[in-house]
C-alpha positions in Angstrom: -15.3 -65.9 73.0 -12.2 -66.3 70.9 -14.1 -65.4 67.8 -15.5 -62.3 69.4 -12.1 -61.2 70.6 -10.7 -61.9 67.1 -13.4 -59.8 65.4 -13.0 -57.1 68.0 -9.3 -56.9 67.3 -9.9 -56.6 63.6 -12.5 -53.8 64.2 -10.1 -52.0 66.5 -7.3 -52.3 63.9 -9.5 -50.9 61.2 -10.6 -48.0 63.3 -7.0 -47.2 64.3 -5.8 -47.4 60.7 -8.6 -45.1 59.6 -7.8 -42.6 62.3 -4.1 -42.7 61.5 -4.8 -42.0 57.8 -7.1 -39.1 58.7 -4.5 -37.6 61.1 -1.6 -38.0 58.7 -3.6 -36.5 55.8 -4.5 -33.5 57.9 -0.9 -33.0 58.9 0.2 -33.1 55.3 -2.4 -30.6 54.3 -1.4 -28.3 57.2 2.3 -28.4 56.0 1.3 -27.6 52.5 -0.8 -24.6 53.7 1.9 -23.3 56.0 4.4 -23.3 53.1 1.8 -21.9 50.6 2.6 -24.8 48.3 -1.1 -24.9 47.2 -1.0 -21.3 45.9 -1.4 -20.7 42.2 2.0 -19.3 41.3 1.8 -16.7 38.6 3.1 -13.1 38.3 -0.3 -12.3 36.7 -2.1 -12.7 40.0 -2.0 -9.9 42.6 -2.9 -10.7 46.2 -3.4 -7.9 48.8 -4.3 -8.0 52.4 -6.6 -5.6 54.2 -8.2 -5.4 57.7 -12.0 -5.3 57.9 -13.5 -3.5 60.9 -16.7 -5.1 62.3 -19.3 -3.2 64.2 -18.0 -4.4 67.6 -14.5 -3.2 66.9 -13.1 -6.6 66.0 -10.7 -6.6 63.0 -10.8 -9.5 60.6 -8.3 -10.4 57.9 -9.4 -9.7 54.4 -7.9 -10.6 51.1 -8.2 -9.1 47.6 -7.3 -10.9 44.4 -6.9 -9.4 41.0 -5.1 -10.2 37.8 -3.7 -8.7 34.6 -7.1 -8.8 33.0 -9.0 -7.4 36.0 -10.3 -3.9 34.9 -9.8 -0.8 37.0 -13.5 -0.9 37.9 -14.3 -4.6 37.9 -17.2 -7.0 38.5 -16.5 -8.3 42.0 -17.1 -11.4 44.1 -17.1 -11.9 47.8 -16.3 -15.4 48.9 -17.1 -17.1 52.2 -15.1 -20.2 53.3 -16.2 -23.2 55.3 -16.4 -23.9 59.0 -13.0 -24.9 60.3 -11.1 -23.6 57.3 -9.9 -20.2 56.1 -10.1 -18.1 53.0 -6.8 -19.1 51.5 -6.8 -22.8 52.6 -6.0 -25.9 50.6 -9.5 -26.1 49.1 -10.2 -22.4 48.3 -7.0 -20.6 47.2 -7.1 -22.1 43.7 -10.8 -21.0 43.6 -10.0 -17.4 44.4 -7.1 -17.4 41.9 -9.2 -18.9 39.1 -11.9 -16.3 39.5 -9.5 -13.4 39.4 -7.9 -14.8 36.3 -11.3 -14.6 34.7 -11.3 -10.9 35.2 -13.1 -10.5 38.5 -11.9 -8.7 41.6 -12.2 -11.3 44.3 -12.7 -10.5 48.0 -12.5 -13.0 50.9 -11.9 -12.9 54.6 -11.1 -15.2 57.5 -14.0 -15.6 59.9 -13.5 -14.9 63.6 -11.2 -17.5 65.3 -10.1 -18.6 61.8 -7.0 -18.3 59.8 -5.2 -14.9 60.2 -8.2 -13.4 62.0 -7.4 -15.4 65.1 -6.0 -13.3 67.9 -3.2 -14.4 70.2 -4.4 -17.0 72.6 -7.8 -17.4 70.9 -9.0 -21.0 70.5 -9.8 -22.3 67.0 -13.3 -21.6 65.8 -14.4 -25.3 66.4 -13.5 -24.7 70.1 -15.2 -21.3 70.2 -18.7 -22.2 69.0 -21.5 -21.1 71.2 -25.0 -19.6 70.8 -23.7 -16.1 70.8 -20.7 -16.9 68.6 -22.9 -18.5 65.9 -25.1 -15.4 65.8 -22.0 -13.1 65.7 -20.3 -14.9 62.8 -23.5 -14.6 60.7 -23.9 -10.9 61.7 -20.4 -10.2 60.3 -21.6 -11.0 56.8 -23.4 -7.7 56.0 -20.4 -5.7 57.3 -18.1 -7.8 55.1 -20.4 -7.1 52.2 -20.3 -3.3 52.9 -16.5 -3.6 52.8 -16.7 -4.9 49.3 -19.5 -2.6 48.1 -17.6 0.6 49.1 -14.2 -0.6 48.0 -12.2 1.2 45.3 -12.2 -0.7 42.0 -15.6 -2.4 42.6 -18.3 -2.2 39.9 -21.3 -1.8 42.3 -23.7 -2.9 39.6 -22.0 -6.3 39.4 -21.3 -7.8 42.8 -21.7 -11.5 43.4 -21.4 -13.7 46.4 -20.1 -17.3 46.6 -20.1 -19.5 49.7 -18.9 -23.0 50.3 -20.3 -25.3 53.0 -20.8 -23.2 56.1 -20.1 -20.2 53.9 -22.9 -21.3 51.6 -25.3 -21.3 54.5 -24.1 -17.7 55.3 -24.8 -16.3 51.8 -28.2 -18.0 51.6 -29.0 -16.6 55.0 -27.5 -13.1 55.3 -27.4 -12.0 51.6 -30.4 -13.8 50.3 -32.5 -10.7 50.1 -29.7 -8.1 49.7 -30.7 -6.5 46.4 -27.2 -5.2 45.7 -25.9 -8.7 45.3 -26.5 -9.7 41.7 -26.1 -13.4 42.0 -25.5 -15.9 44.8 -23.8 -19.2 44.4 -23.9 -21.7 47.2 -21.6 -24.8 47.1 -22.5 -27.8 49.3 -24.6 -25.5 51.5 -26.6 -26.7 54.5 -30.4 -26.2 54.6 -30.8 -26.5 58.3 -27.6 -26.7 60.2 -29.3 -27.9 63.4 -30.6 -31.0 61.5 -27.2 -31.5 59.9 -25.5 -31.5 63.3 -28.0 -33.7 65.0 -28.7 -36.3 62.4 -25.4 -36.5 60.6 -22.9 -35.8 63.4 -24.6 -36.4 66.8 -26.2 -39.6 65.6 -23.7 -40.4 62.8 -20.7 -42.7 62.5 -18.2 -43.2 65.3 -15.8 -40.6 64.0 -18.5 -38.0 63.4 -20.0 -38.6 66.9 -16.5 -38.0 68.3 -16.1 -34.8 66.3 -19.5 -33.6 67.5 -18.6 -34.3 71.1 -15.2 -32.5 70.7 -17.1 -29.4 69.4 -19.9 -29.3 72.0 -18.1 -30.4 75.1 -17.1 -26.7 75.9 -20.5 -25.3 75.1 -22.5 -24.4 78.2 -25.9 -24.7 76.5 -26.0 -27.3 73.7 -29.7 -26.7 73.0 -29.2 -22.9 72.6 -26.2 -23.6 70.3 -28.3 -25.8 68.0 -31.2 -23.4 68.1 -28.9 -20.6 67.0 -27.7 -22.6 64.0 -31.3 -23.3 63.1 -32.3 -19.7 63.3 -29.4 -18.6 61.1 -29.9 -21.3 58.5 -31.4 -20.9 55.0 -34.5 -22.8 56.1 -35.5 -19.8 58.3 -34.6 -17.1 55.7 -36.2 -18.4 52.5 -39.5 -16.7 51.8 -42.3 -18.4 49.9 -43.5 -15.2 48.1 -40.0 -14.4 46.7 -38.8 -15.7 43.3 -35.2 -16.8 43.5 -34.8 -18.3 40.0 -33.0 -15.3 38.5 -30.2 -15.0 41.1 -29.6 -18.1 43.2 -27.5 -21.1 42.1 -26.5 -24.3 43.8 -23.9 -26.9 43.4 -23.5 -30.2 45.3 -22.0 -33.7 45.1 -24.3 -36.7 45.6 -21.7 -38.4 47.7 -21.0 -35.5 50.0 -20.5 -37.1 53.4 -20.4 -33.8 55.4 -23.4 -31.9 54.1 -25.7 -34.7 52.8 -27.2 -34.2 49.4 -30.8 -35.1 49.9 -31.2 -33.4 53.3 -29.6 -30.2 52.1 -29.3 -29.6 48.4 -32.7 -31.1 47.5 -34.4 -29.1 50.3 -32.8 -25.8 49.3 -33.7 -26.3 45.7 -37.3 -27.3 46.5 -37.9 -24.5 49.0 -36.5 -21.9 46.6 -38.2 -23.5 43.6 -35.0 -23.4 41.5 -35.0 -24.7 38.0 -32.5 -27.4 37.0 -30.3 -24.9 35.0 -29.6 -23.1 38.3 -28.1 -26.3 39.8 -25.0 -28.3 39.2 -25.0 -31.9 40.6 -22.0 -34.2 40.4 -22.3 -38.0 41.1 -18.9 -38.0 42.8 -16.5 -35.6 44.3 -17.5 -35.4 47.9 -17.6 -32.3 50.0 -14.6 -30.7 48.2 -15.7 -31.5 44.6 -12.6 -33.6 44.3 -11.8 -34.2 40.6 -14.6 -31.8 39.5 -13.1 -28.4 40.4 -12.6 -27.5 36.7 -16.1 -28.3 35.5 -17.5 -26.7 38.6 -15.6 -23.5 37.8 -16.8 -23.7 34.2 -20.4 -23.8 35.4 -19.8 -20.9 37.9 -18.4 -18.7 35.2 -21.4 -19.6 33.0 -23.8 -18.5 35.8 -21.9 -15.3 36.5 -21.7 -14.3 32.8 -25.3 -15.1 31.7 
């Protein structure tokens, strides 16, 4: 009994220490984001804000990036962030800045209940998820694309879409067959979000099970919520008769512990029959491509320019 108590104490200590590190890391990132310390600081970058009107009358916060080498009518990119994040967060601001410094006009927006699109008193997106909300967030994508397509300064013959994580699922779902989008790049994109939630979070580690429970505890119909995610996922949008090799590109890390490599990247690649040159795989880097942002950007620019 003493040994069991001793081992239980060690395990509890490890769990508490891991939780503390996670909380403190999150707090540090939030402070950096609040003070915009993660922004690329250069007078050669111009950032503008603009409201986007959705079909139900909801306004979402949009952002437009350009630089001193962005032409008056420029090839343009619309970027979609991840679930729980926002367009200019710690992971993505440098991404938007880098693309505009390469001469693109870059558009992004905060999803509903995210970033500066949250209205007063509205819960965070992770506490807002439901069957209807999932469908609604995906339905916003075509309207966001129209915002870009009809915007002054956009070369309508050269519009590209990039999505990361949840945003990768959105571009592979809602823009996959939009012919006005020249190329689509999906980073760490889910293949079937229902499977991801069930296998990796609902049945995953202690911390992931706790996260899943915190998300679904306010949802009145968990089954309908998971079904909605499945219906909006790439697995339900990819068509066998369509050739995707000339416009779809994927990047992923083998050690991604959020959107698992084999269950998502490999299934997306296989179902769309993508050649290796359309894919960038890193052995390390995790969900955020840590330490590999520069080579990832190099490959993205290669895809866009060739």
